[in-house]
N, C-alpha and C positions, 0 to 999 in steps of 0.2 A: 273518586278512587279507582284504581285499576284492579280488575279481578285477576289479571294475568301477571306472570313474571317472565317477560320475554328476555331473550339474550343470555340467560344463564340458567343452568339446571344440572342436577346430578345425572339426569337422563342422557345428556349430551356431553357430560364431562367438562362443563364450562362454568365460569364464574366471573364476577366483576373484580377489577383490580382494586377498586376503592371500597369494597364491601357494600355498606348500605347507602353510600353516596351515589344513588342511581336515579336517572330520569325515569319516572314510573311508566310512561307510555311507550318509550322506545326500548327501555331496558339497558341503554348504554350508560357507561360511567358519566357522571356529570362533567368530569374532565377526562377527555380522551387524549392521551398523551403520546406524542411521537417517541418511539423507542420501546413501546410495550410489545411483548412477544405475541400478543393475541390470546388472552385468556378467555375472552367472551366468545359467544357463538359467532359473531361477525368475524372476529379475529381467527378463530379456528377454521371457519368457512373459507377465509382468504387463502388458507393453505390446503385444506382437505376437501373443499367443495361440498358436493352432495352427500358425502359420507356423514356429514354432521346433521343431516335431516333426521336420522334415525337414532333411537335410544341405543346405548352401547353399554357393555360389550354384547354383541348379538350371540344368542345361543345359551347364555348363562343367566339371562334376566327375563322378568316380565316388567311391564311398565304401565302406568296409568297417569291420566292428566293431573296436573297440579294447579289447574285453574280453580279459583275460589268462586264457584257459582253462587248467584244471589240467593237461590233457594235450594235446600237439600233436605234430607230426612230429619236433620236436627231441628228444622223449623216446625216439627210436629211432635207432640207428646202423646203417650199412651194413657188412656183414662181407666183407672181401676174403679171398683165399686165395692160396697160393703154388704150388698144384698144379693140373694139368689144364686143360681147356677144354671148354665146351659150345657146340656149334654150328659150331665150326671145328676143324681139326686142332690138337692140342696141340703146337704147334711155335712157338718164339719168333719166327720170321720170318713166321708166319701169324697168330698170335693177338695182333695189334696193334689198338689201339683204333679206327683208321679202318676196320677190317673188321667192326666191330659193325653189324649191320642193325637199324634202328629201325622197319622197316615192320611194319604190322599190318593186319588185315582185319576188317571188321565186317559184321553182317547174316546173314540165314538162308543165303545162298549165298556169303558171305564175299567179295563183289565190291565192297564199298566199301573201296577200297585207300587207306591212309594212309602217307605217307613217314615221318611221326613220329606217335607215339601221343598226339596232341593233338586235342581237339575244342573249337572255339570256341563258348562258351555263347551263349544268346539275347541279341542286341542289338536292343532293341525300339524303342519310339516316343519315347524321350527325345531331346532335341536333341543331346546328346553322342554318342549312337549314330548318329543321322542325319548329323551333320556330319563324322563320322570313318569312315563306312561304307566308302568306297573303300579306305582303308588296311587296314582289318580284312579285308575280303572279298578284295581283290586279293592281300594278303599271304598269306592262307590258300591262295588258288588257286595261286600260284607256288611255295608251299612244299609243297603236296600234303596239306593237312589239311582239316578240316571247319569250316564257318562256319554259324551259325544265325541266321536272321531271327527276331527275337523277337516278342512279342505286340503287338497293337494297331497295327501299322504301317499296315494298310489303314484301320481305323476313324479314325485320326488324320489321314489324307491328305485335305486339303481339295479336291484335284482328283479324288478317287475318285468314280466313278459308281455309285450304289446304286439299284437298281430293285426294288420289292416286297420290300425287306429283304435282297436278295442283291447281292453285288458283281458289277459288270459291267465295270468298268475300274479298275485300281489302279496309277497311274503310279509311285508311290514303291516299291511292292513290285516292279514290273517293273524299276526302276532297280537295286534291290538284287540281284535275281537275275542280271541282265545283267552287273553288275560282276564277279561271280564267274565266270560262264560264259565271258565274253570272255577270261579269263586262265587258265582251267583247262587243265592240260597232261597228256597221256598217261593220262587217265582217273583220275588220283589226286585224292583229296579229294571233297567233296560239299557241296552247299548244302542245308540243311534249313530248312523253314518251319514255324513253331510256331503253335499256336492256343490261345487261352483261351476263356472263355465267349462273349464278344462276337465273337471271330473265328469261332467255330463257327456262331453265328447268321447271320453274314454270308456263310458259305460260302467262307472264305478258303483252306482247304486244297484244296477241290475246284477252285477257280479256279487255284491254284498248279499243281496236277497237270495239269489239262486245258488250260489256256491258256498256262502258262509252262514246261511240261515238267519240273517239279520231280519228282524220284523219291522223295525222302525227306521225310517229314513228322513232326512231333512234337506229341503231346498234352502239355499242360502242367498239372500239378497244383499246382506251386508251385516255389519256389526257396529256397535257404538263407538269403537275406537277410531274408525276411519270410514271414508266414503269411496275408497278405491279397492281394487282386489288385493289379495294377500301378497305379502312380500317375505322373502327370506334372503339371507346372505349365503353365498357359496364360496368356499375356500379351496375348491378343487377344480382345476381347469377342465378335466375330462367330464366331470359331472355338470359343469356349466354348459359345456358343448352338448351333452346329452339332453339337457333340459331345453336348450334352444331348438334342437332337432325334434323334441316332443311338442313343440309349439308354444312354449312359454316366451314371454318377453324377458330377455336377459340383457343387462347393461353392465359394462360395455359389451358389445357383441363379441362373444367368445370365439366366433368363427373368423373374425377379422384378424389378420396377421399382426396389426399394431397392438391389439389387445393381448394377443399371445405373447408378444415380445415384452410388453409392459408389465404383465402379471408377475407378482412377487418382486418387482422392482419399484414401481411407483404406486402400485395398489396390490392388495392381497385378498380382496373380496369382490365377487360379482354380486349383483342384485338380480334376483328372480322375481318377476311380477306376474300376477294373474290379471286376466281381463275383467272388466266390469260387465255385468249382465245387462241385457236390454229387455226390460220387463214389458209384457203385454198380457192382457187378460186372456186372450185366446191361447197364447203360448203357455201360460201358467196352467190353465185348465187342462190343456192337452198333456202337459208333463205329468200332472197329478193322475190323470186317467191312465197314461202309459205305465206309471209306477204301480198303480193298483193292478193293472193287467199283468205286470211282471211278478206280482205276488206280495207287494208291500202290504203289511197289515195295518201300519200306522204311518201317517205322513205328517211331518212337521214343516213349518216355515220359520226361518230365522231372518229377522229384518233389523236394520240399524236405526240410527237416530236421524233419519232423513226428514225432509220437510213434512208438514202436516198432510199435504195431499198424498204423499207416498205412504204414510201411515194409513190413510183412508183406503188407498189401493190394496195394501196388504190385508186389512181387515175385511174389505169387501170380497176380494178374490178368495180368501180363506173361507168365507161364508158360502160363496157360490160353489166352491169345490168341496165343501164339507171337510176341510182339513182338520186334523185332530188337535194339533197344538200349534199355537203361534207364539214364538219367543220374540219379545220386543226389547231391544238392547239400547240403553240410554248413553248419550255422550259422556265421556269422562271415565269409562270403565277400563278394562285391562286388555293387554295385548302381548304377544311375544315379540312382535315387531310391527310398528306402524310409524308413519311420519310424525315426529314429535309435535311440531306446531299444529298439524292437522288434529292430533288427539286433543289439543287444548282449545282450538279455535273453530271447530265446525260442529254442527248438529245440535240437537235438542237434548238438554240434560235430563237425567233419569226421572226426576220428580215431575217436571213439566210434561215430559213425554207420556208418563203414566196417566197424568190428568187428562191429556188429549185423548189417549186410548180409551179411558173410561167413558168420556163423553160420546165417542164414536160407537163403542160397543153397546152403550145404553140405547142409542138410536136404532141399532140393529135389533136388539131385544124387543123394543117396543113395536117393531114392524113384524115380529114373529119369525125373524130369519135365524138361520143356524149361527150360533156363536161358538167359535172354537174355544177350547181351554187355553188360557193365556199364562205364559211364564214371563215375569218381568225381570230384567237383568240390567246391570250397570253400576258396578262399584260397591255392591253390598257385601259385607263381611261378617256382621255380628247379628245376634238374635233380635235386637231392636229394629235393625234394618229389615229383617225378614217379616216381623210382625207389621211394621208400618207399610211395607210394600203390599202385603196381603190385604191390609185394611183399606189402603188408598184405592186399590183396584177391585175391591169386593163388589159383587160376587164372582167376577170374571177371572181374577188372577188366582190360580190354583197352586202355584209354586214360584220360587225365585231361582234365577239362573246365576251360577257362580263359576268362575274359571280361575281367576288370579288368586283368590283366597285359598282354594283347595290345592292349587299348585304350590303355594307357599307352604302349606301344611305338609305336603309330600316332600318338598325339598328339605325342610327342617327335619322331618322324620328320618329321611335318608342320611342327612349330615350327622344327626345324633346317633343313629344306628352305627354308622361307620366309626364315630368317635368311641363308642362303647367297645367295638371290636378291637380298635387300636389302643384301648386303655388310655385314651386321651380325652376324657370327659370334661367339657367346659366347667370352670369353677362354679358357675351359677347353678349347675345341675348336680354337682357332686353330693349335695346334701340329701338327694333322693336315693342314691345308691350307685351301684357300678354295673348293673345288668339291665337288659331290656325290660325284664319283669319288674324291676324296682323303679326305673326311671319313667316308663310309660304307664300312666295311671290306669289305663283300661286293659292292661295285659291279663290280669286274672280273669276278668269278665270274658275276654276273647278266648282265653285258654279253655274255659268251660264250654264255650260255644263251638270252637273249632276242633277241640281235641288235639290229636297228634299233628294235624295240619297246621297248627299254630307255629310250629318250628319252621315251616316253609314261608311264613308270612313276611314280606319285605317290611323293613322298618318304615319305609316311606308310606306304605298302605296303613300301617299302624298309626302314623301321624295323621293321616286323613281321617281315619275312623275316630281317633281321639278328639280331633277338632270338631267333627260333626257331632260327637257325643256332647261336647260342651255347648254347641249351638242348640241341641235338642233340649238339654236341661234348662238353659236360659229361656228358650221359647216357651217351654212348659210353665215356667214360673211366671212369665209375663201373662200368659193366657189364663193361668189360675187366678192371678190378681184381677184380671178382667172378668173372671167367672165364665170363661169360654173354654169348654173342655174338649171340643173338637173343632177342627179348622172351619167347618161349614158355618159356624156361628159368628165368626169374625165379620164385622161390618165396618162401614166407613164411620159410624158413630163411635167407634172404639178409639179414635184418635181426635185430637183437636189441633188447630193451627195456632202457633204462638205469635204470628204476625198477621196484620191485615192483608198483606200482599200474598202470603201463603194461603190464607183463606180465600182470597179472590180468585187465584188461579185454580184452586182445587175443588172449591165447593164444600170443603170441610169447615165446620163451625169454628169461628174464632173463639179462643179459650174463654173470653168474657161473655160470649153469647151462648155457650153450650148449655144444654139442659134447661133452657129458659121455661119451656112449657111445664116441665116436670117440677121445677122449683116453684112456679106459681101454683101448681096443683098441691104441693106439699104445704106451702106457707099460706096459700090463699092470696088473692089479689088485693 
């Protein structure tokens, strides 16, 4: 069987002429007929070429792989128990799920406090990230979680002031940092600013630390959606030329007359690409040292679904540099724009990647080396994903990374908020009421918490907060059923593998082998 669905996808706006009559390995119609206008990816590429490499329409979507990987989190189940309690008194009136604590702490001094074990992954220079930033950032701030400003935000800012190759003023970055800080409460959560090759050359992290008061910064090696640098589409000729002059790779070259003449005639979007980094241990250690000297209080590394040797490098280098947090992002996760086939066909999927990371981290621990706090990312959206990821990587994985899911919550919140203002509420929601307070179930709770400030809260942020609240209650229920009332008590023994293959790659007990010693002890041999 084929795990992939090549040559047709909603992501590229393509399909097969004959529906299910498809050659499974090529994705072509079983009968490719002369006279077809080219509905499939091959046909569309015959007309639009490299435009069809990317999910569409750019700027209004996020995308994730549709490859059906052999093993994912559904191949594991969570094991409950009928006895005892960890973290609270074993008393039926005390060990209730609302008493589960989801707080965790990150960093060398454990002073990055999170109310929930969620870290918002990098939201960078794509239009969809820019246009929904308030919801993502404010939602994270009022929830008490982490949000990350992704790569290229400064380089893409037409209002940014750059002198002698260094950033002097960055209005868009300032807007993003301010959105979080204005709503942060009680010291919970954090805003992290990320850098890639171009950001490093511009001095973005030094600017963030020294001018904007950012305490946590992140070096980026890559992400699970792709193994090349970031991409966006540009629909403005002058902006494309500006980015070319700032050192980005822009295709076609907006400074060539042929491109100028063809723009808005044969094509209407330029592609802007970032460079890939060239990692060395010496260079990495020096960069970490320089950032600490610049005033960074916490340093993160974000790495993608590269080969096992690169994962080993990330773990070793973070140990040597005593990096605070390592985020490991599995293949198949989300993006604002990545090459579509690359998203489906490269890298190590999330479960396999986490299993490899666990093995490597355990080797470090046994040697007495520094082990950074780990955040696992890659397509997780619901509370069972969170629990399983924490358990599979225990005791090293302290939180999970999410980007596409909270972006979805922000976009839906914004859409419903606008519909309420326009008195055009979708039929499916009319039964709840006609106002924000009636439709969004957490409104009363947030009104008590925020007071008059609630009236300034964007509906997009309310959507993120409400989504996170659902995750929190679901996770508390799962943990209470497992009798684990704080995150530190979650272990690998809290899940079982449903297949022999999942057990083999993970080291998690196959369901029929679980608890064998305890069963023998209870029943006698």
